[in-house]
C-alpha positions as CSV (number, residue, x, y, z in Angstrom):
1,M,-75.4,8.8,2.6
2,S,-77.1,10.0,5.8
3,H,-75.1,10.9,8.9
4,D,-75.3,8.7,12.0
5,S,-76.9,10.7,14.8
6,S,-75.0,8.8,17.5
7,P,-71.4,9.6,18.2
8,T,-69.0,6.7,17.6
9,S,-67.0,7.1,20.8
10,P,-68.0,8.4,24.3
11,S,-65.3,11.1,24.2
12,A,-66.5,12.6,20.8
13,S,-67.8,16.1,21.1
14,P,-71.4,16.7,20.0
15,D,-70.2,19.3,17.4
16,A,-67.6,17.0,15.7
17,P,-68.8,15.2,12.6
18,P,-69.5,11.5,13.0
19,A,-66.7,9.1,12.1
20,T,-69.0,7.0,10.0
21,V,-72.2,7.7,8.0
22,T,-74.9,5.3,6.9
23,C,-75.3,4.4,3.3
24,D,-78.8,5.2,2.0
25,N,-78.7,2.3,-0.4
26,C,-77.5,-0.6,1.7
27,G,-77.4,0.7,5.3
28,G,-73.8,-0.1,5.8
29,A,-71.3,2.0,7.7
30,V,-69.2,4.2,5.5
31,P,-66.2,6.3,6.7
32,N,-67.1,10.0,6.8
33,G,-65.8,11.7,3.7
34,A,-65.7,8.6,1.6
35,I,-66.6,9.2,-2.1
36,Y,-68.4,5.8,-2.4
37,C,-69.8,3.0,-0.3
38,P,-67.4,0.1,-0.2
39,H,-70.3,-2.3,0.3
40,C,-72.3,-1.2,-2.7
41,C,-69.5,-0.2,-5.1
42,G,-66.9,-2.8,-4.3
43,A,-63.4,-2.4,-2.9
44,D,-62.3,0.1,-5.6
45,G,-65.7,1.9,-6.1
46,R,-66.0,0.9,-9.7
47,Q,-68.6,-1.9,-9.4
48,G,-71.6,0.4,-9.9
49,A,-69.9,2.2,-12.8
50,V,-69.1,-1.2,-14.5
51,L,-72.7,-2.3,-14.2
52,R,-74.0,0.9,-15.6
53,G,-71.5,0.7,-18.5
54,A,-72.6,-2.9,-19.2
55,F,-76.2,-1.8,-19.3
56,V,-75.6,1.1,-21.6
57,G,-73.3,-1.0,-23.8
58,A,-75.9,-3.7,-24.1
59,V,-78.7,-1.2,-25.0
60,I,-76.5,0.5,-27.7
61,G,-75.4,-2.9,-29.0
62,T,-79.0,-4.1,-29.2
63,M,-80.0,-1.0,-31.2
64,A,-76.9,-1.3,-33.5
65,G,-77.6,-5.0,-34.0
66,G,-81.2,-4.4,-34.8
67,L,-80.3,-1.9,-37.4
68,L,-77.7,-4.2,-38.9
69,A,-80.1,-7.1,-38.9
70,A,-82.8,-4.9,-40.5
71,L,-80.4,-3.7,-43.2
72,W,-79.3,-7.2,-43.9
73,Y,-82.8,-8.5,-44.0
74,S,-83.9,-5.8,-46.4
75,L,-81.0,-6.5,-48.7
76,V,-81.4,-10.3,-49.0
77,G,-85.2,-10.2,-48.9
78,P,-87.7,-12.2,-46.8
79,E,-87.3,-15.3,-49.0
80,R,-83.6,-15.7,-48.2
81,G,-83.5,-14.0,-44.8
82,S,-84.0,-16.1,-41.7
83,W,-85.1,-15.1,-38.2
84,G,-82.2,-17.1,-36.8
85,M,-79.7,-14.9,-38.5
86,V,-81.5,-11.7,-37.5
87,L,-81.6,-12.8,-33.9
88,G,-78.0,-14.0,-34.0
89,V,-76.8,-10.6,-35.3
90,T,-78.8,-8.7,-32.7
91,V,-77.7,-10.9,-29.8
92,G,-74.1,-10.9,-30.9
93,C,-74.1,-7.1,-31.1
94,A,-75.8,-6.8,-27.7
95,T,-73.2,-9.1,-26.1
96,T,-70.3,-7.2,-27.8
97,G,-71.8,-3.9,-26.6
98,L,-72.2,-5.3,-23.0
99,M,-68.5,-6.4,-22.9
100,L,-67.2,-3.2,-24.4
101,G,-69.3,-1.1,-22.0
102,M,-67.9,-3.0,-19.0
103,I,-64.3,-2.7,-20.3
104,R,-64.7,1.0,-21.0
105,Q,-66.0,1.8,-17.6
106,R,-63.5,-0.4,-15.8
107,K,-60.6,1.4,-17.5
108,G,-62.2,4.8,-17.0
């Protein structure tokens, strides 16, 4: 977050820190000393963390689903294995990982 160069009130001294700063990401006014931008991170500051958790969970779920699908496909063989089942397992694991990542970050 960058500091506003203009004072927020005419009576503010030039040495006093500004009452608000500008968010580098969205350009919105953020109270000085705030830990997060309420415009970018939501009212409780967790929106960005939840989205990151969802992304990480989906990636880990996709990798785990791919490994499970590969294991299953190698056990049953190509004549009995179907791409629909492989894709279903992978997408199901990715979706589960996405939801668990969101829940984990929301509670954290």
